[in-house]
Residue, then its C-alpha position, 0 to 999 in steps of 0.5 A: x450535887x456534891x452531897x449526892x456524888x459523895x453518897x454515890x461514892x460511899x462517903x458518910x455525908x451530912x448535907x446541912x442547910x437552913x435559915x438564920x433568923x435573928x437580928x435587927x433586920x428581921x425585927x424591923x421587917x416583922x414590925x412593918x408587917x405587924x407580926x412577931x419576928x417568929x411569925x415572920x420567920x415561920x412564913x419565910x421558912x415555909x417558902x424555903x422548905x417548899x422550894x427545896x422540895x420542888x427542886x429535890x434538894x437532898x439535905x440531911x437536916x434543916x437548921x433554924x437558928x430559932x430552934x431551942x437546940x441551936x439556942x442552947x448550943x450557942x449559949x454554950x459556945x458563947x460561954x466558952x468564948x467569954x472564958x477564952x480571954x479573947x472577949x472584952x467590953x468597950x464602946x462601939x462607934x461606927x457605920x452599920x448596915x441593918x440589911x447585911x447586919x455588918x459594920x464598915x470602916x469609913x473607907x469601905x463605904x460608898x459616897x454618902x455612907x452607902x453600904x457597898x453591898x446593898x447601896x443603902x444608907x448605913x447608920x452611925x451607931x454608938x453603944x457599949x458592946x462586947x468585942x472579940x479580939x480578932x486582931x490577935x489571930x492576924x498571923x494564924x489567919x494569914x497562914x490559913x488563908x495564904x498558905x492553904x486552899x482553905x478559900x476558893x476560888x482564887x479571886x476570893x482568896x486574894x480579896x481576903x489577903x488584901x483585907x488581912x494585909x490592911x490589919x484586922x480590927x476587933x469586932x463587936x459580938x453583941x448588941x444592946x438595942x436589938x431584942x430579937x436574938x440569943x441572950x449573951x450569957x452573963x449580961x441579959x441586956x445584950x444579945x449576940x451579934x447575929x453573925x456569931x449566932x448564925x455561923x454557929x449553925x454549922x456545929x449546932x446542927x451536928x451535935x455541938x453541945x448535946x451529941x458529942x459523938x455525932x459532932x466528932x463524926x462530922x466536924x470539921x466540915x469538908x466544905x462550906x458553900x456561900x455567897x461571895x459577899x459573906x466571905x469575911x464572916x466565914x473565912x476570918x471571923x468564924x475560924x478565929x472564933x473556933x480557934x479561940x475555943x479550941x475547935x478545928x476550922x472547916x477544911x474549905x470555904x467555897x464562895x459562889x458568885x452573884x446572878x443577874x437576870x437579863x443584865x440587871x440585878x435581881x430585885x423583888x421590888x422591880x420584879x426582876x427575879x428568877x422563879x424556881x417553881x415556874x422553871x421546875x414546873x416547865x422544865x423539871x427540877x433536874x433541868x433547873x439544877x443542870x442549867x445553873x451548875x453547867x451554864x456559869x462558872x460556880x465561883x464567878x458572877x454571871x447573867x441568866x436569861x431564859x433564852x440561854x436556859x431554853x438553848x441549853x435545855x434543848x441542845x444538851x438535854x433534849x437533843x444530845x442526851x435524850x436523842x442518844x438514849x432514844x435512838x440507841x435503845x430503839x436500834x437495840x429493839x430493832x436489830x436485836x429484839x431488845x436484848x443488848x448483844x455482847x461485843x465481838x472483842x474486836x476494836x477499831x479506832x472509832x471504838x477507842x475514840x469513845x471507849x478511852x474518854x469513857x474509861x477516864x470519866x471516873x478519874x476525871x470526875x473525882x479530880x473535878x469534885x476534889x477541886x470543887x470545879x462544879x461546872x467541870x463535873x457536868x462538862x465531862x459527861x457532857x463531852x462524852x455525850x458529844x463523843x457518843x453521838x459522833x460515834x453513832x455517825x461514824x459507825x452508822x449502825x443502820x448501814x451495818x444492819x443492812x450489810x448484816x441482813x445481806x449476809x455480812x457476818x463481820x458487819x453483824x459483829x461490828x453492829x453488836x460491838x457498836x450498840x454494846x459500846x453505846x449502851x455501856x456509855x449510856x450506863x456510865x452517863x446515867x450514873x454520872x448525871x444522877x447526882x445532878x439529875x436524880x429523877x432523869x438519871x434513874x429513868x435513863x438507867x431503867x430504859x437500858x434495862x438496869x435498876x433505877x436505884x442509884x446506890x453505892x459501888x461507885x468504882x464498879x458502876x463507873x467501870x467501862x465494860x461492866x454492862x451485862x450483855x443480854x440485858x433487855x432494854x425497856x424503851x420509855x418516855x422521851x427523857x427531855x421533851x424538846x421545849x417549843x418557844x411560843x411565837x408572839 
C-alpha cells in the first residue's frame, strides 16, 4: 500500500522484500528434511513468491541472502566493519535460541531458560567469536531513539529506551559451529552471524558494493517495516553497524504487532493458521489487503476471526462502497441516459457536508501516510463513503427525478448537481482506494467512465470538481458481491 501510494504521488519508489536464508535454524531444518539448506530455502522461497503473486504485491525486487550478489556485498561490508576498530575477538558464553538466532541475558529468559519469544529451551553456548563493540554507540543510539521519530509506534520506542537505559552489551557477529552462512573475511573457520548478514539485504539489494549510483539514489531508506520482536536488531544493532562504517541510518523503523487467530497464537503445528491463498480465492486479494490494514491498528497486536472478516467485507465493501457505485451509476443511466450532467453551480448545506470532507481527503491522506498511520489511510476514504451514502438519502435523487418529470426545473438542476457530486466523489474514492485495492480501484473508475490506468498526477486526481461532465458511465459487474455464509 505504501509503495503504491507513493508511486501515485509521483515519488521514486523502491519496494524491497525477500528472504534471509542462512543460520543454524535453517541448517537444522534442512537436515531433518534430508535436503541441503539451499534446497530447503528454494522450496520456501517458491511459496513466498507464489503468495506475493496471489496477493498482488508490487515489490520492485526480491532479495535472497543466498544470492551471490548479496554474499559479495556482505563480504565488502564485513571487511569495512573489521577495519573500523569496533570489532574484536573474545570468548562467548551465554544462552542462545536457535529458532530466533538470538542471545539472551539470563534475566531476559523465562523460567527453565525458555526463550521469551518462542517459549522453547535456549542452549548454553561457549565458543570463540568476533564481537562488535555496540556499547561504544550507547549515547548516539540514545539520541537517535529518544530524540527523533526513528522508531514507531511510541510503545516500541519506549521499549527500546528501556533497553538502552540498562546499558548496551557488545554482541557476537560470527559463529564457529555454523557452516551455513557467509564466511567472515580473514577467518574461514567463522561465518557471519545470521542477523548481520540478513540486515545487510537492505543495502545490498539497492547496489551497495556494485552499483554506487543506485545505492545513493535509494539510501537511506525512508522506512523499514518489520515485526515487533526484531526491533532490537533493526533499531540498535543495524544503525550502530552503519555508523561504524560511515553510512547513514534509515529514516524510520516501524514495528507492526502480532496476529492471533480466534484468540490463539498462530501455529502450523496445531493448524491454527490464516491461509492467504484461500482468502484471496474466496474474497479477492483486494479485500484481503483491505481487511488486514483496516481492521487492526498496524502497530498493535490484534485477533483475527473469519466472522470479523466477513462482517467487514460485507459492510464496508459490498454494502457501503459497492452499493454506492452501483446505484449512482444506475441513476445516471436512468435519469441522464448514462451521461454525467454538469452541476448547476448552486450549493446547499447537504452538498457542503459531502464536498468539504471530499476536498480535505487529499491533505488528510498525506498526513496519515507521513505518520505511517496506515489504518487511518483506509478510515479516511471509508468515512467519505459513509458521507456519500448519507448524501444519497438526504437528497433523494429519485424524488428529484419525479419532480423534474412533472416540470420542476429547479429539481432538475438539483438532480444534476447531486449526481455529479456523487460521481466526482466516487472518482476520488477510486484513486484513494487504488493503492490498497489495485484491482477494484481501476474497476470503479472504469464504471464511471474514466481510464482504468492508475497513473501519476496525484494533486489533480484528488482535486474536488475535476470529473469531466458529459462523460458516459459504463455500468459493470458488481464490485464486491455480498458474501453469503453457508448455514451448518
